[in-house]
BABARO-972643 format. One record per residue: residue number from 1; residue in one letter; x, y, z of N, C-alpha, C in turn. Coordinates in nm, 4 decimals. Each point is the difference from the previous one (the first is absolute). Example, Ala and Ser with C-alpha at 12.3 -4.5 7.8 and 13.67 -1.06 7.14 Angstrom:
BEGIN
{resi=1 resn=A npx=1.3190 npy=-0.5690 npz=0.7800 capx=-0.0890 capy=0.1190 capz=0.0000 cpx=0.0900 cpy=0.1200 cpz=0.0000} .
{resi=2 resn=S npx=-0.0350 npy=0.1050 npz=-0.0720 capx=0.0820 capy=0.1190 capz=0.0060 cpx=-0.0770 cpy=0.1090 cpz=0.0730} .
//
This chain:
BEGIN
{resi=1 resn=M npx=-0.6026 npy=0.2476 npz=2.5453 capx=0.0708 capy=-0.0680 capz=-0.1051 cpx=-0.0416 cpy=-0.1491 cpz=-0.0029} .
{resi=2 resn=S npx=-0.0128 npy=-0.0540 npz=-0.1166 capx=-0.0401 capy=-0.1355 capz=-0.0192 cpx=0.1051 cpy=-0.0778 cpz=-0.0890} .
{resi=3 resn=T npx=0.0075 npy=-0.1256 npz=0.0240 capx=0.0927 capy=-0.0824 capz=-0.0800 cpx=-0.0662 cpy=-0.1272 cpz=-0.0392} .
{resi=4 resn=I npx=0.0283 npy=-0.0431 npz=-0.1233 capx=-0.0435 capy=-0.1368 capz=-0.0484 cpx=0.1365 cpy=-0.0667 cpz=-0.0341} .
{resi=5 resn=N npx=0.0137 npy=-0.1268 npz=0.0529 capx=0.1167 capy=-0.0793 capz=-0.0347 cpx=-0.0448 cpy=-0.1482 cpz=-0.0146} .
{resi=6 resn=E npx=0.0108 npy=-0.0440 npz=-0.1194 capx=-0.0404 capy=-0.1388 capz=-0.0354 cpx=0.1121 cpy=-0.0603 cpz=-0.0834} .
{resi=7 resn=S npx=0.0177 npy=-0.1345 npz=0.0160 capx=0.1086 capy=-0.0675 capz=-0.0814 cpx=-0.0471 cpy=-0.1363 cpz=-0.0271} .
{resi=8 resn=A npx=0.0745 npy=-0.0552 npz=-0.1038 capx=-0.0202 capy=-0.1452 capz=-0.0353 cpx=0.1389 cpy=-0.0509 cpz=-0.0399} .
{resi=9 resn=S npx=0.0188 npy=-0.1254 npz=0.0337 capx=0.1252 capy=-0.0624 capz=-0.0295 cpx=-0.0320 cpy=-0.1442 cpz=-0.0530} .
{resi=10 resn=I npx=0.0653 npy=-0.0336 npz=-0.1088 capx=-0.0195 capy=-0.1327 capz=-0.0552 cpx=0.1393 cpy=-0.0628 cpz=-0.0358} .
{resi=11 resn=K npx=0.0128 npy=-0.1318 npz=0.0200 capx=0.1245 capy=-0.0622 capz=-0.0223 cpx=-0.0167 cpy=-0.1039 cpz=-0.1097} .
{resi=12 resn=G npx=0.0955 npy=-0.0117 npz=-0.0807 capx=0.0039 capy=-0.1038 capz=-0.1040 cpx=0.1373 cpy=-0.0613 cpz=-0.0102} .
{resi=13 resn=S npx=0.0024 npy=-0.1266 npz=-0.0459 capx=0.1262 capy=-0.0645 capz=-0.0157 cpx=0.0119 cpy=-0.0477 cpz=-0.1398} .
{resi=14 resn=Y npx=0.1281 npy=-0.0256 npz=-0.0414 capx=0.0277 capy=-0.0511 capz=-0.1400 cpx=0.0969 cpy=-0.1068 cpz=0.0114} .
{resi=15 resn=K npx=0.0108 npy=-0.0802 npz=-0.1077 capx=0.1005 capy=-0.1014 capz=-0.0203 cpx=0.0250 cpy=-0.0036 cpz=-0.1484} .
{resi=16 resn=I npx=0.1276 npy=0.0211 npz=-0.0336 capx=0.0364 capy=-0.0043 capz=-0.1418 cpx=0.0754 cpy=-0.1279 cpz=-0.0311} .
{resi=17 resn=R npx=-0.0511 npy=-0.0786 npz=-0.0940 capx=0.0648 capy=-0.1255 capz=-0.0342 cpx=0.0490 cpy=0.0055 cpz=-0.1439} .
{resi=18 resn=D npx=0.1056 npy=-0.0810 npz=-0.0254 capx=0.0524 capy=-0.0175 capz=-0.1355 cpx=-0.1008 cpy=-0.0880 cpz=-0.0723} .
{resi=19 resn=A npx=-0.0483 npy=0.0453 npz=-0.1155 capx=-0.1023 capy=-0.0752 capz=-0.0737 cpx=0.0456 cpy=-0.1321 cpz=-0.0428} .
{resi=20 resn=K npx=0.1309 npy=-0.0199 npz=-0.0207 capx=0.0471 capy=-0.1367 capz=-0.0491 cpx=0.0293 cpy=-0.0926 cpz=0.1108} .
{resi=21 resn=T npx=0.0594 npy=0.0504 npz=0.1100 capx=0.0511 capy=-0.0896 capz=0.1104 cpx=-0.0876 cpy=0.0049 cpz=0.1289} .
{resi=22 resn=A npx=-0.0917 npy=0.0996 npz=0.0051 capx=-0.0813 capy=0.0145 capz=0.1151 cpx=0.0731 cpy=0.0490 cpz=0.1216} .
{resi=23 resn=E npx=0.1263 npy=0.0265 npz=-0.0198 capx=0.0883 capy=0.0483 capz=0.1119 cpx=-0.0532 cpy=0.1405 cpz=0.0478} .
{resi=24 resn=I npx=-0.0080 npy=0.0189 npz=0.1232 capx=-0.0412 capy=0.1334 capz=0.0547 cpx=0.1099 cpy=0.0971 cpz=-0.0146} .
{resi=25 resn=L npx=-0.0214 npy=0.1053 npz=-0.0757 capx=0.1062 capy=0.1025 capz=-0.0248 cpx=-0.0005 cpy=0.1087 cpz=0.1039} .
{resi=26 resn=D npx=-0.1273 npy=0.0272 npz=0.0476 capx=-0.0160 capy=0.0997 capz=0.0947 cpx=-0.1364 cpy=-0.0105 cpz=0.0730} .
{resi=27 resn=E npx=-0.0065 npy=0.0384 npz=0.1188 capx=-0.1256 capy=0.0040 capz=0.0701 cpx=0.0008 cpy=0.1067 cpz=0.1082} .
{resi=28 resn=G npx=-0.1134 npy=0.0506 npz=0.0350 capx=-0.0015 capy=0.1047 capz=0.1004 cpx=-0.1442 cpy=0.0492 cpz=0.0250} .
{resi=29 resn=S npx=-0.0109 npy=0.1076 npz=0.0690 capx=-0.1314 capy=0.0566 capz=0.0292 cpx=0.0162 cpy=0.1532 cpz=0.0017} .
{resi=30 resn=K npx=-0.1143 npy=0.0620 npz=-0.0337 capx=-0.0059 capy=0.1446 capz=-0.0025 cpx=-0.1293 cpy=0.0446 cpz=0.0730} .
{resi=31 resn=T npx=0.0038 npy=0.1236 npz=0.0412 capx=-0.1187 capy=0.0622 capz=0.0653 cpx=-0.0417 cpy=0.1229 cpz=-0.0686} .
{resi=32 resn=G npx=-0.1213 npy=0.0162 npz=-0.0242 capx=-0.0566 capy=0.1180 capz=-0.0608 cpx=-0.0806 cpy=0.0747 cpz=0.1087} .
{resi=33 resn=K npx=0.0237 npy=0.1287 npz=0.0274 capx=-0.0640 capy=0.0676 capz=0.1027 cpx=-0.0525 cpy=0.1392 cpz=-0.0495} .
{resi=34 resn=H npx=-0.1212 npy=0.0260 npz=0.0389 capx=-0.0461 capy=0.1415 capz=-0.0381 cpx=-0.0562 cpy=0.0640 cpz=0.1253} .
{resi=35 resn=I npx=0.0423 npy=0.1261 npz=0.0261 capx=-0.0391 capy=0.0767 capz=0.1095 cpx=-0.0812 cpy=0.1175 cpz=-0.0443} .
{resi=36 resn=Y npx=-0.1150 npy=0.0230 npz=0.0531 capx=-0.0862 capy=0.1214 capz=-0.0294 cpx=0.0038 cpy=0.0815 cpz=0.1242} .
{resi=37 resn=Y npx=0.0465 npy=0.1230 npz=-0.0132 capx=0.0085 capy=0.0894 capz=0.1141 cpx=-0.0530 cpy=0.1391 cpz=-0.0460} .
{resi=38 resn=H npx=-0.0913 npy=0.0628 npz=0.0770 capx=-0.0505 capy=0.1267 capz=-0.0286 cpx=-0.0364 cpy=0.0715 cpz=0.1303} .
{resi=39 resn=Q npx=0.0417 npy=0.1303 npz=0.0014 capx=-0.0271 capy=0.0881 capz=0.1144 cpx=-0.0797 cpy=0.1194 cpz=-0.0501} .
{resi=40 resn=W npx=-0.0934 npy=0.0431 npz=0.0783 capx=-0.0684 capy=0.1286 capz=-0.0302 cpx=-0.0458 cpy=0.0601 cpz=0.1301} .
{resi=41 resn=G npx=-0.0442 npy=0.1233 npz=-0.0112 capx=-0.0419 capy=0.0714 capz=0.1197 cpx=-0.0745 cpy=0.1313 cpz=-0.0319} .
{resi=42 resn=R npx=-0.0570 npy=0.0582 npz=0.1023 capx=-0.0750 capy=0.1277 capz=-0.0167 cpx=0.0500 cpy=0.0992 cpz=0.1096} .
{resi=43 resn=I npx=-0.0242 npy=0.1241 npz=-0.0310 capx=0.0317 capy=0.0998 capz=0.0937 cpx=-0.1410 cpy=0.0712 cpz=0.0310} .
{resi=44 resn=D npx=-0.0248 npy=0.0229 npz=0.1268 capx=-0.1291 capy=0.0632 capz=0.0389 cpx=0.0341 cpy=0.1182 cpz=0.0877} .
{resi=45 resn=G npx=0.0396 npy=0.1030 npz=-0.0721 capx=0.0283 capy=0.1284 capz=0.0730 cpx=0.1502 cpy=0.0080 cpz=0.0415} .
{resi=46 resn=G npx=0.0341 npy=0.0975 npz=0.0764 capx=0.1312 capy=0.0222 capz=0.0388 cpx=0.0874 cpy=0.0726 cpz=-0.1018} .
{resi=47 resn=D npx=0.1151 npy=0.0302 npz=0.0393 capx=0.0945 capy=0.0777 capz=-0.0883 cpx=0.0813 cpy=-0.1007 cpz=-0.0845} .
{resi=48 resn=E npx=-0.0378 npy=-0.0048 npz=-0.1325 capx=0.0643 capy=-0.0895 capz=-0.0911 cpx=0.1553 cpy=0.0246 cpz=-0.0141} .
{resi=49 resn=R npx=0.0406 npy=0.1154 npz=0.0322 capx=0.1475 capy=0.0278 capz=-0.0032 cpx=0.0811 cpy=-0.0837 cpz=0.0965} .
{resi=50 resn=A npx=-0.0738 npy=-0.0495 npz=0.1021 capx=0.0725 capy=-0.0739 capz=0.1088 cpx=0.0156 cpy=-0.1548 cpz=-0.0476} .
{resi=51 resn=I npx=-0.0569 npy=-0.0368 npz=-0.1125 capx=0.0013 capy=-0.1366 capz=-0.0394 cpx=0.1260 cpy=-0.0250 cpz=-0.0849} .
{resi=52 resn=S npx=0.0641 npy=-0.1118 npz=0.0294 capx=0.1218 capy=-0.0391 capz=-0.0778 cpx=-0.0265 cpy=-0.0326 cpz=-0.1408} .
{resi=53 resn=E npx=0.0975 npy=0.0101 npz=-0.0884 capx=-0.0203 capy=-0.0324 capz=-0.1294 cpx=-0.0385 cpy=-0.1475 cpz=-0.0314} .
{resi=54 resn=E npx=0.0548 npy=-0.0844 npz=0.0881 capx=-0.0390 capy=-0.1494 capz=-0.0099 cpx=-0.1527 cpy=-0.0088 cpz=0.0221} .
{resi=55 resn=L npx=-0.0454 npy=0.0589 npz=0.1122 capx=-0.1460 capy=-0.0072 capz=0.0292 cpx=-0.0899 cpy=0.0639 cpz=-0.1067} .
{resi=56 resn=K npx=0.0537 npy=0.1103 npz=-0.0619 capx=-0.0739 capy=0.0672 capz=-0.1076 cpx=-0.0207 cpy=-0.0912 cpz=-0.1193} .
{resi=57 resn=E npx=0.1132 npy=-0.0795 npz=-0.0268 capx=-0.0064 capy=-0.0995 capz=-0.1113 cpx=-0.1048 cpy=-0.1038 cpz=0.0318} .
{resi=58 resn=I npx=-0.0073 npy=-0.0485 npz=0.1246 capx=-0.1043 capy=-0.1024 capz=0.0361 cpx=-0.1367 cpy=0.0595 cpz=-0.0075} .
{resi=59 resn=I npx=-0.0200 npy=0.1223 npz=0.0336 capx=-0.1286 capy=0.0631 capz=-0.0058 cpx=-0.0478 cpy=0.0207 cpz=-0.1463} .
{resi=60 resn=R npx=0.0910 npy=0.0189 npz=-0.0949 capx=-0.0297 capy=0.0120 capz=-0.1411 cpx=-0.0449 cpy=-0.1318 cpz=-0.0605} .
{resi=61 resn=N npx=0.0401 npy=-0.1118 npz=0.0596 capx=-0.0521 capy=-0.1330 capz=-0.0470 cpx=-0.1447 cpy=-0.0112 cpz=0.0082} .
{resi=62 resn=K npx=-0.0615 npy=-0.0670 npz=-0.0884 capx=-0.1337 capy=-0.0280 capz=0.0006 cpx=-0.0352 cpy=-0.1039 cpz=0.1027} .
{resi=63 resn=D npx=-0.1256 npy=-0.0068 npz=0.0438 capx=-0.0415 capy=-0.1070 capz=0.0956 cpx=0.0438 cpy=-0.1342 cpz=-0.0485} .
{resi=64 resn=G npx=0.0257 npy=-0.0882 npz=0.0886 capx=0.0537 capy=-0.1249 capz=-0.0377 cpx=-0.0958 cpy=-0.0813 cpz=-0.0755} .
{resi=65 resn=K npx=0.0446 npy=-0.0611 npz=-0.1036 capx=-0.0803 capy=-0.0937 capz=-0.0781 cpx=0.0713 cpy=-0.1357 cpz=0.0047} .
{resi=66 resn=I npx=-0.0630 npy=-0.0918 npz=0.0559 capx=0.0694 capy=-0.1272 capz=0.0299 cpx=0.0032 cpy=-0.0843 cpz=-0.1358} .
{resi=67 resn=E npx=0.1162 npy=-0.0527 npz=-0.0303 capx=0.0060 capy=-0.0868 capz=-0.1153 cpx=-0.0756 cpy=-0.1351 cpz=0.0477} .
{resi=68 resn=S npx=-0.0570 npy=-0.0627 npz=-0.0912 capx=-0.0723 capy=-0.1285 capz=0.0327 cpx=0.1059 cpy=-0.1037 cpz=0.0284} .
{resi=69 resn=N npx=-0.0377 npy=-0.1045 npz=0.0706 capx=0.0881 capy=-0.1076 capz=0.0282 cpx=0.0437 cpy=-0.0669 cpz=-0.1261} .
{resi=70 resn=E npx=-0.0826 npy=-0.0105 npz=-0.1028 capx=0.0321 capy=-0.0614 capz=-0.1286 cpx=0.1090 cpy=0.0792 cpz=-0.0677} .
{resi=71 resn=I npx=-0.0054 npy=0.1331 npz=0.0050 capx=0.0998 capy=0.0871 capz=-0.0702 cpx=0.1313 cpy=-0.0114 cpz=0.0718} .
{resi=72 resn=I npx=0.0053 npy=-0.0047 npz=0.1339 capx=0.1254 capy=-0.0185 capz=0.0810 cpx=0.0562 cpy=-0.1279 cpz=-0.0291} .
{resi=73 resn=I npx=-0.0822 npy=-0.1071 npz=-0.0047 capx=0.0585 capy=-0.1300 capz=-0.0272 cpx=0.0490 cpy=-0.0209 cpz=-0.1367} .
{resi=74 resn=N npx=-0.0746 npy=0.0645 npz=-0.0967 capx=0.0483 capy=-0.0053 capz=-0.1386 cpx=0.1320 cpy=0.0706 cpz=-0.0213} .
{resi=75 resn=K npx=0.0180 npy=0.1050 npz=0.0652 capx=0.1300 capy=0.0704 capz=-0.0060 cpx=0.1104 cpy=-0.0781 cpz=0.0653} .
{resi=76 resn=A npx=-0.0261 npy=-0.0737 npz=0.1053 capx=0.1030 capy=-0.0818 capz=0.0591 cpx=0.0289 cpy=-0.1136 cpz=-0.1008} .
{resi=77 resn=I npx=-0.1002 npy=-0.0622 npz=-0.0618 capx=0.0210 capy=-0.1104 capz=-0.0910 cpx=0.0831 cpy=0.0559 cpz=-0.1245} .
{resi=78 resn=D npx=-0.0309 npy=0.1125 npz=-0.0509 capx=0.0805 capy=0.0617 capz=-0.1058 cpx=0.1448 cpy=0.0130 cpz=0.0338} .
{resi=79 resn=K npx=0.0302 npy=0.0449 npz=0.1262 capx=0.1328 capy=0.0148 capz=0.0369 cpx=0.0730 cpy=-0.1369 cpz=0.0127} .
{resi=80 resn=L npx=-0.0759 npy=-0.0967 npz=0.0509 capx=0.0588 capy=-0.1358 capz=0.0097 cpx=0.0252 cpy=-0.0538 cpz=-0.1378} .
{resi=81 resn=A npx=-0.0885 npy=0.0206 npz=-0.0954 capx=0.0188 capy=-0.0532 capz=-0.1443 cpx=0.1137 cpy=0.0687 cpz=-0.0615} .
{resi=82 resn=K npx=0.0281 npy=0.1326 npz=0.0182 capx=0.1161 capy=0.0604 capz=-0.0538 cpx=0.1276 cpy=-0.0454 cpz=0.0618} .
{resi=83 resn=S npx=-0.0056 npy=-0.0283 npz=0.1261 capx=0.1153 capy=-0.0548 capz=0.0732 cpx=0.0400 cpy=-0.1372 cpz=-0.0464} .
{resi=84 resn=L npx=-0.1018 npy=-0.0875 npz=-0.0118 capx=0.0274 capy=-0.1386 capz=-0.0550 cpx=0.0475 cpy=0.0095 cpz=-0.1418} .
{resi=85 resn=A npx=-0.0621 npy=0.0832 npz=-0.0824 capx=0.0355 capy=0.0076 capz=-0.1403 cpx=0.1500 cpy=0.0420 cpz=-0.0127} .
{resi=86 resn=S npx=0.0457 npy=0.0922 npz=0.0905 capx=0.1424 capy=0.0402 capz=-0.0139 cpx=0.0964 cpy=-0.1159 cpz=0.0324} .
{resi=87 resn=E npx=-0.0447 npy=-0.0905 npz=0.0841 capx=0.0810 capy=-0.1200 capz=0.0317 cpx=0.0064 cpy=-0.0915 cpz=-0.1167} .
{resi=88 resn=I npx=-0.1166 npy=-0.0206 npz=-0.0585 capx=-0.0216 capy=-0.0965 capz=-0.1041 cpx=0.0611 cpy=0.0376 cpz=-0.1347} .
{resi=89 resn=I npx=-0.0175 npy=0.1299 npz=-0.0277 capx=0.0425 capy=0.0559 capz=-0.1302 cpx=0.1517 cpy=-0.0351 cpz=-0.0399} .
{resi=90 resn=V npx=0.0748 npy=-0.0125 npz=0.1081 capx=0.1459 capy=-0.0332 capz=-0.0251 cpx=0.0187 cpy=-0.1313 cpz=-0.0765} .
{resi=91 resn=Y npx=-0.0906 npy=-0.0932 npz=0.0308 capx=0.0176 capy=-0.1346 capz=-0.0666 cpx=-0.0608 cpy=-0.0032 cpz=-0.1402} .
{resi=92 resn=T npx=-0.0733 npy=0.0987 npz=-0.0343 capx=-0.0557 capy=0.0086 capz=-0.1418 cpx=0.0972 cpy=0.0650 cpz=-0.0955} .
{resi=93 resn=E npx=0.0917 npy=0.0687 npz=0.0538 capx=0.1005 capy=0.0713 capz=-0.0773 cpx=0.1158 cpy=-0.0836 cpz=-0.0486} .
{resi=94 resn=E npx=0.0094 npy=-0.1201 npz=0.0572 capx=0.1130 capy=-0.0902 capz=-0.0353 cpx=-0.0187 cpy=-0.0687 cpz=-0.1368} .
//
């Protein structure tokens, strides 16, 4: 059995100010994280009936294909952007 486990984490901060007074209305930080995890395996002989359902599922997975660092980082950035947007959007609705 083989396993690939890669992750990226990115942190961003925000400060929301009143456009007229420059008063800080809110500030904080958020983290975007993406985890790539994949398991696969092979069986070379033996009685397949003795294998658990969990292991059979792993064997059915295709060989591991590693996501590039750029893809993993971009997915973390996307999660961060969505998290920041959810904080900021509150102030655009007023």
